C-alpha positions as CSV (number, residue, x, y, z in Angstrom):
1,X,-38.8,20.5,-43.3
2,X,-40.3,24.6,-43.6
3,X,-41.4,25.4,-39.8
4,X,-42.5,28.6,-41.2
5,X,-41.6,32.3,-39.0
6,X,-42.8,34.6,-36.2
7,X,-43.2,37.2,-38.1
8,X,-46.0,35.4,-39.9
9,X,-48.3,36.2,-36.6
10,X,-46.4,39.2,-35.1
11,X,-44.8,42.4,-36.2
12,X,-43.8,44.1,-32.8
13,X,-43.6,43.5,-29.2
14,X,-43.2,45.7,-26.6
15,X,-43.1,44.3,-22.8
16,X,-42.4,46.1,-19.9
17,X,-42.8,45.5,-16.3
18,X,-46.1,47.2,-14.1
19,X,-45.8,49.3,-12.2
20,X,-47.7,50.1,-8.8
21,X,-49.9,53.9,-10.8
22,X,-50.6,51.0,-13.9
23,X,-52.1,48.5,-11.2
24,X,-53.6,50.1,-8.7
25,X,-57.0,51.4,-8.6
26,X,-56.7,54.2,-5.8
27,X,-53.2,55.1,-7.0
28,X,-55.1,56.6,-10.5
29,X,-58.2,56.2,-12.6
30,X,-56.7,55.8,-16.1
31,X,-57.0,53.0,-17.6
32,X,-53.7,54.1,-19.7
33,X,-50.1,53.4,-20.9
34,X,-48.3,56.9,-22.1
35,X,-46.9,56.4,-25.4
36,X,-43.5,55.8,-25.1
37,X,-40.6,55.7,-28.2
38,X,-41.2,51.8,-27.8
39,X,-45.0,51.7,-28.0
40,X,-45.0,53.9,-31.2
41,X,-43.3,51.4,-32.9
42,X,-45.7,49.4,-32.1
43,X,-49.1,50.8,-32.7
44,X,-47.4,53.5,-35.2
45,X,-48.4,57.3,-35.4
46,X,-50.7,58.0,-37.9
47,X,-52.7,61.5,-38.4
48,X,-53.3,61.6,-34.4
49,X,-57.1,60.9,-34.7
50,X,-58.4,58.0,-31.9
51,X,-57.3,54.1,-33.3
52,X,-59.0,51.7,-31.8
53,X,-57.6,48.1,-32.5
54,X,-59.7,44.8,-31.0
55,X,-57.5,43.5,-28.7
56,X,-57.6,39.9,-27.2
57,X,-56.2,40.4,-23.1
58,X,-54.1,37.5,-21.4
59,X,-53.4,37.1,-18.0
60,X,-51.9,33.8,-16.9
61,X,-51.1,33.6,-12.6
62,X,-49.9,30.5,-12.1
63,X,-48.6,27.1,-13.6
64,X,-52.0,27.2,-14.6
65,X,-53.9,29.8,-14.3
66,X,-54.9,31.6,-17.0
67,X,-58.5,34.6,-17.7
68,X,-59.1,35.4,-21.3
69,X,-61.0,38.2,-22.1
70,X,-61.7,40.3,-25.7
71,X,-62.3,43.5,-26.0
72,X,-60.8,47.4,-27.7
73,X,-58.0,49.7,-26.5
74,X,-57.3,53.3,-27.9
75,X,-54.8,54.6,-29.2
76,X,-55.1,58.3,-29.4
77,X,-53.1,61.9,-28.9
78,X,-54.1,64.2,-25.6
79,X,-52.7,66.7,-27.1
80,X,-53.7,66.7,-30.6
81,X,-55.1,70.2,-30.2
82,X,-51.5,71.3,-29.6
83,X,-49.5,73.0,-32.3
84,X,-46.2,71.7,-31.4
85,X,-46.3,69.0,-28.7
86,X,-48.3,65.5,-29.1
87,X,-48.9,63.1,-26.1
88,X,-49.4,59.8,-27.4
89,X,-51.1,57.3,-25.0
90,X,-52.8,53.6,-24.6
91,X,-56.4,53.4,-23.7
92,X,-58.0,50.5,-22.3
93,X,-61.3,49.5,-21.1
94,X,-61.3,47.7,-17.7
95,X,-62.2,44.2,-17.6
96,X,-61.0,40.9,-15.1
97,X,-57.3,40.0,-17.2
98,X,-56.5,44.2,-16.2
99,X,-58.5,43.9,-12.5
100,X,-55.7,41.5,-11.3
101,X,-53.1,43.2,-13.1
102,X,-50.5,43.5,-10.4
103,X,-47.5,45.3,-9.7
104,X,-44.2,43.7,-11.0
105,X,-46.3,42.0,-13.3
106,X,-44.6,41.5,-16.8
107,X,-47.1,43.4,-19.8
108,X,-46.3,42.1,-23.2
109,X,-48.1,44.2,-25.7
110,X,-48.2,42.7,-28.7
111,X,-49.3,43.8,-32.7
112,X,-51.0,40.8,-34.3
113,X,-50.0,40.5,-38.6
114,X,-53.9,41.2,-38.9
115,X,-53.5,44.7,-36.6
116,X,-55.4,42.8,-34.0
117,X,-52.8,43.5,-30.2
118,X,-52.7,40.9,-28.3
119,X,-52.2,42.2,-24.2
120,X,-50.7,39.9,-22.5
121,X,-49.7,39.6,-18.8
122,X,-47.9,37.0,-16.5
123,X,-46.9,36.7,-13.1
124,X,-43.4,37.5,-12.0
125,X,-40.8,34.3,-11.9
126,X,-43.6,32.2,-13.7
127,X,-42.7,29.8,-16.3
128,X,-45.6,31.6,-18.6
129,X,-43.3,34.6,-18.2
130,X,-39.6,33.0,-18.8
131,X,-41.3,31.3,-22.3
132,X,-42.8,35.2,-23.5
133,X,-39.3,36.5,-23.0
134,X,-38.0,33.6,-24.9
135,X,-40.6,33.4,-27.6
136,X,-40.3,37.3,-28.3
137,X,-36.6,38.0,-27.7
138,X,-37.0,40.8,-25.7
139,X,-35.0,40.8,-21.7
140,X,-36.5,40.6,-18.4
141,X,-36.4,44.3,-17.0
142,X,-35.4,45.5,-13.9
143,X,-38.3,48.1,-14.5
144,X,-40.7,49.6,-16.0
145,X,-39.8,50.3,-19.4
146,X,-41.0,49.2,-22.1
147,X,-38.8,46.8,-24.6
148,X,-39.5,47.0,-28.1
149,X,-39.0,44.0,-30.9
150,X,-40.0,44.0,-34.2
151,X,-39.6,41.1,-36.3
152,X,-38.7,40.5,-40.2
153,X,-40.3,38.3,-42.3
154,X,-38.1,35.3,-41.4
155,X,-36.6,36.2,-38.8
156,X,-37.9,33.7,-36.1
157,X,-38.3,30.0,-37.5
158,X,-41.4,28.3,-36.0
159,X,-39.9,24.7,-34.4
160,X,-42.0,23.1,-31.5
161,X,-40.5,25.3,-28.7
162,X,-42.2,28.3,-30.4
163,X,-45.4,26.1,-31.1
164,X,-45.7,25.2,-27.7
165,X,-45.4,28.9,-26.2
166,X,-47.6,29.8,-29.2
167,X,-50.4,27.2,-28.1
168,X,-50.5,28.7,-25.1
169,X,-51.7,31.6,-26.7
170,X,-54.4,30.0,-28.4
171,X,-52.8,30.8,-32.0
172,X,-52.6,27.7,-34.3
173,X,-49.9,27.4,-36.1
174,X,-50.0,26.7,-39.8
175,X,-47.6,24.5,-42.1
176,X,-45.5,26.0,-44.5
177,X,-45.1,22.4,-46.7
178,X,-48.2,21.6,-46.6
179,X,-48.0,19.9,-50.4
180,X,-45.3,17.6,-48.8
181,X,-47.9,16.5,-45.7
182,X,-50.6,16.3,-48.1
183,X,-49.2,13.9,-50.4
184,X,-47.7,11.4,-47.7
185,X,-50.7,11.9,-45.6
186,X,-52.4,10.2,-48.0
187,X,-51.7,6.3,-46.8
188,X,-54.1,7.1,-43.9
189,X,-57.3,8.1,-45.9
190,X,-58.3,10.9,-44.0
191,X,-58.1,8.3,-40.6
192,X,-55.7,8.8,-37.5
193,X,-53.7,5.5,-37.5
194,X,-52.4,4.6,-34.0
195,X,-49.8,6.8,-32.0
196,X,-47.2,3.7,-33.0
197,X,-47.9,3.5,-36.5
198,X,-47.9,7.6,-36.6
199,X,-44.8,8.5,-34.9
200,X,-43.1,4.8,-37.0
201,X,-44.1,6.6,-40.0
202,X,-43.2,10.3,-38.8
203,X,-40.0,8.6,-38.3
204,X,-39.3,7.3,-41.7
205,X,-41.2,9.6,-43.8
206,X,-38.4,12.2,-42.2
207,X,-37.4,14.6,-44.6
208,X,-33.6,15.1,-43.3
209,X,-31.0,13.0,-42.3
210,X,-30.4,12.0,-38.1
211,X,-28.9,9.8,-36.4
212,X,-30.1,9.1,-32.9
213,X,-26.4,7.6,-31.8
214,X,-25.0,10.4,-32.7
215,X,-27.5,13.2,-31.8
216,X,-30.0,11.7,-29.8
217,X,-30.9,15.3,-28.4
218,X,-31.2,17.0,-32.5
219,X,-33.1,13.5,-33.7
220,X,-35.5,13.8,-31.2
221,X,-36.6,17.5,-32.0
222,X,-36.2,16.7,-34.7
223,X,-38.4,13.5,-35.1
224,X,-41.1,15.6,-32.9
225,X,-40.6,18.3,-35.1
226,X,-42.5,17.1,-37.9
227,X,-44.8,14.5,-36.1
228,X,-46.3,17.8,-34.7
229,X,-47.3,19.3,-38.7
230,X,-47.9,16.0,-39.6
231,X,-50.6,15.1,-37.3
232,X,-51.9,18.7,-37.3
233,X,-52.4,18.6,-40.8
234,X,-54.2,15.2,-41.2
235,X,-56.5,16.8,-38.1
236,X,-57.5,19.4,-40.1
237,X,-58.8,17.6,-42.4
238,X,-60.7,15.5,-40.6
239,X,-62.0,17.8,-38.7
240,X,-63.3,20.1,-41.0
241,X,-65.1,17.1,-42.9
242,X,-66.4,17.3,-39.5
243,X,-67.6,20.7,-39.1
244,X,-68.6,20.8,-43.2
245,X,-71.0,18.5,-41.6
246,X,-72.5,20.1,-39.5
247,X,-74.1,19.6,-35.8
248,X,-77.5,20.3,-35.9
249,X,-79.7,17.7,-33.9
250,X,-83.7,17.3,-34.6
251,X,-84.5,19.9,-31.9
252,X,-82.5,22.6,-33.2
253,X,-78.4,23.0,-33.0
254,X,-76.8,20.4,-31.0
255,X,-75.2,22.4,-28.5
256,X,-73.9,18.6,-26.8
257,X,-72.2,17.3,-30.3
258,X,-70.2,20.6,-30.2
259,X,-68.7,20.6,-27.2
260,X,-68.3,16.9,-26.9
261,X,-66.5,16.7,-30.6
262,X,-64.5,20.5,-29.4
263,X,-62.9,17.6,-26.6
264,X,-62.5,14.5,-28.2
265,X,-60.1,17.3,-30.1
266,X,-58.6,18.7,-27.5
267,X,-58.4,15.2,-25.2
268,X,-56.2,13.0,-28.8
269,X,-53.6,16.7,-29.2
270,X,-52.9,15.7,-25.3
271,X,-53.0,12.0,-25.9
272,X,-51.0,11.8,-28.6
273,X,-49.0,13.9,-28.1
274,X,-47.5,12.5,-24.6
275,X,-47.2,9.0,-26.6
276,X,-45.3,10.5,-28.8
277,X,-42.7,11.0,-27.2
278,X,-42.2,7.6,-25.4
279,X,-42.3,6.1,-28.4
280,X,-39.0,8.5,-29.9
281,X,-37.1,7.8,-27.2
282,X,-38.4,5.0,-27.0
283,X,-36.5,4.1,-30.9
284,X,-33.7,6.1,-29.6
285,X,-33.4,4.2,-26.9
286,X,-32.8,0.6,-29.0
287,X,-30.6,2.7,-31.0
288,X,-28.5,3.3,-28.7
289,X,-28.6,-0.4,-27.3
290,X,-29.7,0.2,-24.0
291,X,-31.6,-1.6,-21.8
292,X,-34.5,-0.7,-20.9
293,X,-38.6,-1.8,-19.8
294,X,-41.7,0.2,-20.4
295,X,-44.7,0.7,-18.0
296,X,-42.8,-1.6,-16.0
297,X,-44.6,-2.0,-12.6
298,X,-43.4,-0.7,-9.7
299,X,-45.0,-0.4,-5.5
300,X,-48.7,0.8,-5.3
301,X,-49.5,-0.5,-8.7
302,X,-46.9,2.2,-10.3
303,X,-45.8,1.8,-13.3
304,X,-42.7,4.2,-14.5
305,X,-42.7,5.6,-17.9
306,X,-38.6,3.5,-18.4
307,X,-37.6,1.6,-16.0
308,X,-34.0,0.5,-16.5
309,X,-32.6,-1.6,-16.9
310,X,-36.5,-2.9,-15.6
311,X,-38.7,-4.7,-13.8
312,X,-37.1,-8.0,-13.0
313,X,-34.3,-6.3,-11.1
314,X,-36.4,-4.2,-9.9
315,X,-37.8,-6.8,-8.3
316,X,-35.5,-8.6,-7.6
317,X,-33.6,-7.2,-3.7
318,X,-30.4,-8.4,-4.3
319,X,-29.8,-5.9,-7.3
320,X,-28.1,-3.3,-6.2
321,X,-30.2,0.2,-6.3
322,X,-27.7,1.9,-7.9
323,X,-27.4,0.8,-10.9
324,X,-31.2,0.9,-11.2
325,X,-32.8,4.1,-12.6
326,X,-35.8,5.5,-13.6
327,X,-37.6,7.8,-16.0
328,X,-40.8,9.4,-16.4
329,X,-41.7,11.9,-19.5
330,X,-44.2,14.7,-20.1
331,X,-44.9,17.2,-23.1
332,X,-45.1,19.6,-20.2
333,X,-45.0,19.5,-16.3
334,X,-46.5,22.5,-14.5
335,X,-47.5,21.4,-11.5
336,X,-47.4,17.1,-12.6
337,X,-43.8,16.7,-13.1
338,X,-45.0,15.9,-8.5
339,X,-46.1,12.2,-9.7
340,X,-43.1,11.1,-10.8
341,X,-42.1,11.5,-7.2
342,X,-43.9,8.7,-6.0
343,X,-42.5,6.4,-9.1
344,X,-40.0,3.3,-7.7
345,X,-39.4,4.2,-3.9
346,X,-35.7,1.6,-4.8
347,X,-34.6,4.7,-7.0
348,X,-33.5,8.2,-4.8
349,X,-32.4,9.9,-7.7
350,X,-35.0,9.9,-10.9
351,X,-34.8,11.9,-13.9
352,X,-38.5,13.5,-15.9
353,X,-37.4,14.9,-19.9
354,X,-40.1,17.5,-20.6
355,X,-40.3,19.8,-23.9
356,X,-41.7,22.2,-21.8
357,X,-39.5,25.9,-22.4
358,X,-38.2,27.9,-19.7
359,X,-39.5,26.5,-16.1
360,X,-39.8,28.5,-13.8
361,X,-36.8,28.6,-11.4
362,X,-39.0,27.9,-8.3
363,X,-40.4,24.8,-10.2
364,X,-37.0,23.7,-10.5
365,X,-35.8,24.6,-7.2
366,X,-38.4,22.2,-5.6
367,X,-37.2,19.5,-8.2
368,X,-33.8,19.6,-6.6
369,X,-35.2,19.8,-3.7
370,X,-36.7,16.4,-4.4
371,X,-34.2,14.9,-5.5
372,X,-36.0,15.1,-9.1
373,X,-33.1,15.7,-12.2
374,X,-35.0,17.2,-15.1
375,X,-33.0,16.1,-18.8
376,X,-35.0,18.4,-21.7
377,X,-33.4,18.2,-24.9
378,X,-30.2,20.1,-25.5
379,X,-32.3,22.9,-27.9
380,X,-34.7,23.6,-25.0
381,X,-31.8,24.2,-22.9
382,X,-31.2,27.9,-24.2
383,X,-34.5,29.3,-22.8
384,X,-33.7,28.1,-19.1
385,X,-31.3,30.6,-18.0
386,X,-27.4,29.7,-17.4
387,X,-28.2,29.2,-13.7
388,X,-30.6,26.2,-14.9
389,X,-29.0,25.5,-17.8
390,X,-25.2,24.5,-15.2
391,X,-28.0,21.5,-13.3
392,X,-30.1,20.2,-16.8
393,X,-28.7,17.2,-18.4
394,X,-29.6,16.5,-21.8
395,X,-31.1,13.1,-23.8
396,X,-26.6,12.4,-24.6
397,X,-26.0,12.4,-20.9
398,X,-28.8,10.5,-19.9
399,X,-28.1,7.9,-22.3
400,X,-24.5,8.1,-21.0
401,X,-25.4,7.8,-17.5
402,X,-27.9,4.2,-17.5
403,X,-25.5,2.5,-20.0
404,X,-22.8,3.6,-17.5
405,X,-25.0,1.6,-15.2
406,X,-25.2,-1.3,-17.6
């Protein structure tokens, strides 16, 4: 299954830590970055005339904070009149994103394939910082010099993990295998099926061979990847037809109708992704003959996503606590992982499976201190630091963990 490549979206990126002189108005009012060799590789060197780039500025602060501002930056030679010397600079205007930038934040200046730029600011030590360093393949800097990454054709594949991060940046990933996907989706006749039906369809129609017993981690990611591609393609067809009808009411443009439709699209994406992950995990547990109950009730009407071996054993107080396990499931954690802590009070050491790459060390350290073990499919482990990877559990190990108790 061809997932596309990062070179379809980006030509190059330069990344650095921001210094005080670049962020503190009391130190400098120039609103400029010096044109280092790496920045020249991203923006190019022309005749010396000023070049204006349409730019999207994005600021990511904590785990759930984000601001976007659109504008232009100017790339120019400050010594254009000098016979032998050039001094390139990148001028940026005042906007709310750059005003929020602080010393020590990471900045990514990415050139898109349409010759626009993205300037992304992330707080130091945040999940988004980790994710962008992994996505772009640029090392984390301890100093204030630029690091460069240029993208050659067909070099970095856009799989589920990369698409997860691109979604955070507001980049809609195109599906390269459109003919295959469209032919498969004809069975649904332009309507969304139930999430369970769609997940089952994706598992049956997956064009590669997988083994849920021998390779549960790889199998889960293949199923998730393929269903995501199918869904985005079906969604594109359905949304396009709705947009063709337009949003006109008796009194002109139906703004409320458009906003409602847009929110419904976003909400469907989020809810479907969560159900999809649970459906595929259930299929893997069944293949591995693991005893479980999905959505069982525990104390205070709480419902762990998966309870092992089940609610009958959980509510039998003579059943030993150590033989009980639970698994929360969230496609992305952010700060919502704490919800799992209040579920299944008899189980001291809880488990949470997510598909979110590069969660910050602050977050995973807090999970550990609350006896919450993070479980991720093995292919996502590489987005975490070596210290974090030593602690993470993969799906195969989790299956072995619960099976040993049964």
